[in-house]
Structure formats: structure tokens, C-alpha cells
N, C-alpha and C positions, 0 to 999 in steps of 0.2 A: 581648553579654550577652540575659536576657533582666528584661521590666519587670515581666515578671510582683508582682502584689504578695503579700507573705506574708497569709493569712486566721486572724483571730482570730475566735479560736470561747471565749477563757478569758484573760480577762488577764492569766492565770499566765503563760502563751504569752509576753505582751511582755517580757518579766522573760529570758527562753530567747534573741531575738532579737537584729537591729540594723531598725534599721527603715530604713536607707542603704543595706543592705549586697542585693548583686543576684547573681541562682545565677548561678553562669557557666560557659559551653559549653566546656570544655577538649578533648573531643574526638569528634568522626565517626566517622563510616565500623562498626564492629557490622553484624552480623545481632540476635543479640544476648549484649547482656550483663547479669555474671552476676559473683557471687562477688570484692567486693574487700577486699584484704586492703591493709593497712597495717604498712612495714616503717623505724622512726621511725633509726635509724639511719644506714637509707643511703633517707634521705624514697621514698621510690617504693613506689608501691601497682602488686598488683598488679591485673589486675579477669580474670575470662574474656570469651571471644565465638563462644561455646560451636560453634553450623555449622562460624561455619569453622576450629572442633577447634586451635584458640591462647590464651593466655596471655597478655595486654600489660600494660604495662607503660609506669604515666605515672612523670616526671623531675621532680619541685616546685622545684630550681634549672631548670631547663630548660626547664620546661615544652611536656617534650620525651613525647611515645610511640612504643613500639616495645616489635619481639615480645617477647615474653622465655622462653618456647620452644612450640612446635606443631613433633608435632604433642602434643597433652596428653593423649591421650585422654579430649577431650570434656570436662574438669570445669570442675565449674559453681557449688557455690559453695567455698570458701576460707576459715579463717581461720590461726593466730599461736598455737603456742604459748607455756609461760615457758621455756623456751629460746630461744624466736625462731625458732622455725624452720616451716614452713609445713606446713598441712594441707591437705589434697588431698578433697573427694570426685568418686566420678570418673561420667560417662554409663557410658561407653565397656566401658575397663579392668572396671567394676561395686564395685570396692574403691573406701576407705578409704584413701587412700593420707602419706610424708610426707615432704619435700625435707628432706635434711638440708643442713650447712651445707659438706658439698664438694659440694654438690647432685644428691647421687644419692637416685632415687628408690626408696623404703622402701616394698614394698605390708605398713599397720596390719592389715587385715577384707578377705574379699573375696567371707565366708561365714557365715550362719549355720543350727545345727541340718542342714549339710551338703547347705544348700542357696543357688544364688548367691543374692548384695542383688537388686534389681530397675535400681533408679539412685541409688545415694548424693549427696548434692540440697546437704543446705547442712548446717554446722557449726561445735560451739562449744566451746571445753576449761578444762576445770573447773578451780580451782584444785589438786583432786588428779592433775591433768594425766591424767586419766583422756576422752576422748574422745565429746562425744556428741553425733549425730549423721541424718539425714532417712533415707528413703528410698520415694519414692513411684518409678514406673515413669516415669515422663517420658523416661526416656535412652531404655528399651525399647519403646517405643511405636509409632514410627516411624524413620525413617531419616535424620531431619532433625542429630541432637541424639546424634545415637552407633547404632548398631547397634538394628536391631526383634529381638526373641525378643519368648518369651515367660516367663513370669512365674514362680519357683521356689515361691518365698514363699507363705502363700496368704491376706495382704493388704500398705499398708504402714505402713511402726513405723516408730520414736522406737526405734532402737541404744545402748550405750553399750559402749562401749571399753577394757577395765580399763588404771591404768598399769599397773600390775604383772604379768608376764603377759599379757599383752591380749584374759583372755576378755573373749567378746561375750557382752551380752544382751542380749534385748528390753525397755523398759523402759514403749511403750506405743506399742499395740494398736488398739486404737479410735477413732483414726481412717485421715480418708479417706485423702485426700494428705499426709501432713506436711509439710510446705517450712523454712520459714523457724524461726529457733529460738537463744533465745542465755537466759543467765541474770537473778537481778535483781541487781546491787549484791551482793548477805552472801551471793547461793547458796541460797536457803531460794525462791523459787524456780522454777522455769526455762514458756518461754512459750511456745507450740511453732504457727503457721502453719497455721489445714490449708485448701489449694489443693483441694480436690475438687471446685466449681463448674466446672473448667476441661472437665467430664467428663460433671457430674452435677447440672442448675441447683438442683437441690435441694438438695445442701448446703449450709450458712450459712458464706459465708466471713469465716474467729473463727481473733483467737489467745485462743485457750487459754492457764489457767496449773495446772504442776499443781506442789501444795507438796513441795519434796527430803522426803523422809524423810530418819529421823535415821540414816542407817550414808549418805545421801551417794551412797547407789545405786541409788536406783528414788528413788520420788512414789510421790503417788496422786491422791486423784480430779481431774481436772481441771474446770474452772471456764469460761464462756465470759469470757475478759479485754473485747472490741473486739469487732466487726461491722462491716465495713468498706460504706461504704457510695459507693466506687467504683471497683467489678472487686472483684477481691480483695490479701489482702496478701501478699506473698511473702518477700521474707525484710528482715530490719530489726534491730535495733541499741538499743542499753539504754549511757543517757548516768553520770553521775555522783551523779546527782539521781535515779535510778529512774525515769525518762521512759526513752519507746521509742519510740523512730522509725524508726514502719516506711514501705517500699516500697510502693507502694496506684495505684490506673488515673488518674489524674489529679496524682499529684506525690504527695509524703512525707507521713506525717499524724501529727502528734506526742500518745503519750496519756500524758497522769499513770499514777505509779502507782495512784494507787484507781481508773481507766481509763475518767475524761473523755477526749473529743476536745481541746483547747487549741490546735492551730490546723495547721493545714498550707501547708506549701508546692509551689507549683502548677508541673509539670512542664511541657515542649512533648509529650509522649511517655511513652508509659505508662512507670515505673520497679517495678524488677526489685530492685534490692538495695541497703546501703545502709551505709557505713564510719564512722568515725570518722578522721581522719588529723591531720596538718602538726605542729610544732616541740608546740603546747599541749593536739594530739588536741584542737581546737577545732572543726578543718574539718570537718563535711560530708560528704563523697564520692557520687555516687550514681548507677547506675547504669540510664539511664534505658536504652530497648533496644534506638537502632543507636549510642548516645555517652552521656560521660564527663561528668558534672554537679558545681560543689561549691557549696558559701554558708557560710563564715561564721561562727558561731555563740557566741551568749553562754554555752559549757554541754562541755561536759567530756567524754567520751565513756573506758567505762573507757577503765584500759588492754590491756589482750588482748578478744582480742575478734576 
């Protein structure tokens, strides 16, 4: 266990944490851990080890980690849809896929306007069944997290896959490298992180908030919600109160819905992504660069994320 204290910037953070709980290191051995998704029926978590091309599985009952599937097309981000199926973003497959109840991989989308995606990165599923995902080019930049290849799209965009018919539309086209993605509890806002600073230091490491249009299928102009003061934001999740829990260079940062930094959970390595799990969805799972951590909180994650 880590003895790192919680860092409180706003007293509202005290209501979300337990002063006596400690960060637990559950497993280590990844090259770059990412994309956690929780399955309550089986009480297990899956998460990616992207460079090793494997999807891992943490079992809450036995506290053990095993390989869920390998190879896995260098999967990165994952989500769970309203039917309890696994939605995956594949770097090497350059696709968004769904794993059915029978274990079969179904390709949902690979192109927009006849051109291949860059390398789908992170994903969330809206209550209407539509799938929203980010598409930076990290998976085709080098051979490390996928297959190096030229970009076919003109940029790195955020896309939506319609629940009925599977039509793909680009919903955000003015970000540098869109990455983490999640909706507010009432789905009136779409939050997206920009990690363009990995390639261009002039790009601000921010999370932007986009108002969701009345049609539920598009968004308005985005505004900066938060700026990272340690590295950059990657994957994040939203709790039932609308607080954002985001990965960062020094751990996990928690922001209130009004954008105030409430506090931090220090982690002894770079963090890439988080999700909520456990029987009560009050256990925050954290993917550090090489390891899986968890911490029990006094809040709950949204039912599907």
C-alpha cells in the first residue's frame, strides 16, 4: 500500500474521500496500462496493456490478474454498453469493436468518409445507445502501440456511431489530440481531454466541455473546463454528483462540476486512466503506467462508463 496522503484544495473534497483509506497497488507488470472497464455481474475489471498487445482481467473475489485475451489489436480504451457488452478502441485494428455475450468480436466502425480512422483511443456510450469515441494518432505514430502508418484523416477528431444503422459522424473537429471522453450525469455536457502537448508543447493540456445539442447527436462550441498542472489529462470518469476524476502526471485529479480543483490522489507513477467499480461502484480503479491501483471513495461512479 502507498502512504501518500490525499491532497485537499477545497473542503468539498473531504466529503468524497475517507481520510484513513490508502491507495492499494493490486498488480504490476504492464508496459502501459490503460482503458479500464468494470463488469458488475462477474465482479471483474478488464484493462489494456497496450504495448504487450493484451487485455488483462482483475478478479475482485480472488484479487488475481490474468490475461483476458491476447493478441487484442493493441486495444486502448473501453466502455460497457447498456446491455453489458464490452466496447473497445483498437489501435492496430484502427476500429471500434464490440464483444458480444458469446465472446465474438464485432467491428462497428473503421472509417469515416471512406478513410481509415487514425487509432481509436477512448470511448463512452450514451443512454440512447450511440457510441462516442476519440481518434488521435498515437497508435500509428510508431510500432510501439500499434502499426506505424500514415494518417488518412485530415485531423484527429471525435466521432459518434449511431445506435440505429451505425452511421458515423464527426462531432468535434477542432481539437489537437482528443483523448479521454465522458458525459456529465444528465448528458447535457460532453467532456473531452486534449493531449496534444505530447507532440506540441504549445497545446494546452485541458479538458474541454461541449454542450450537447437538443438532438442528442451533436455538440456546440467547447469551452475549457480545466487545465492540468502536472503533465496532462488522459482518461477520466464522472461520478453521480458530476465530479470529474481524471488521470494526470502525478496521480488522479478531482474537479467539481463548476471546474474547481477539489483535490488530488497522489500515485507513484504517471496515470493513464480510471474507472469506478466494486459492488457499490465506490471503488476507483486507477491505471498507472505499469500497475493497477484502487482506492475506495465516498462517492459512486455512473452506472455505465
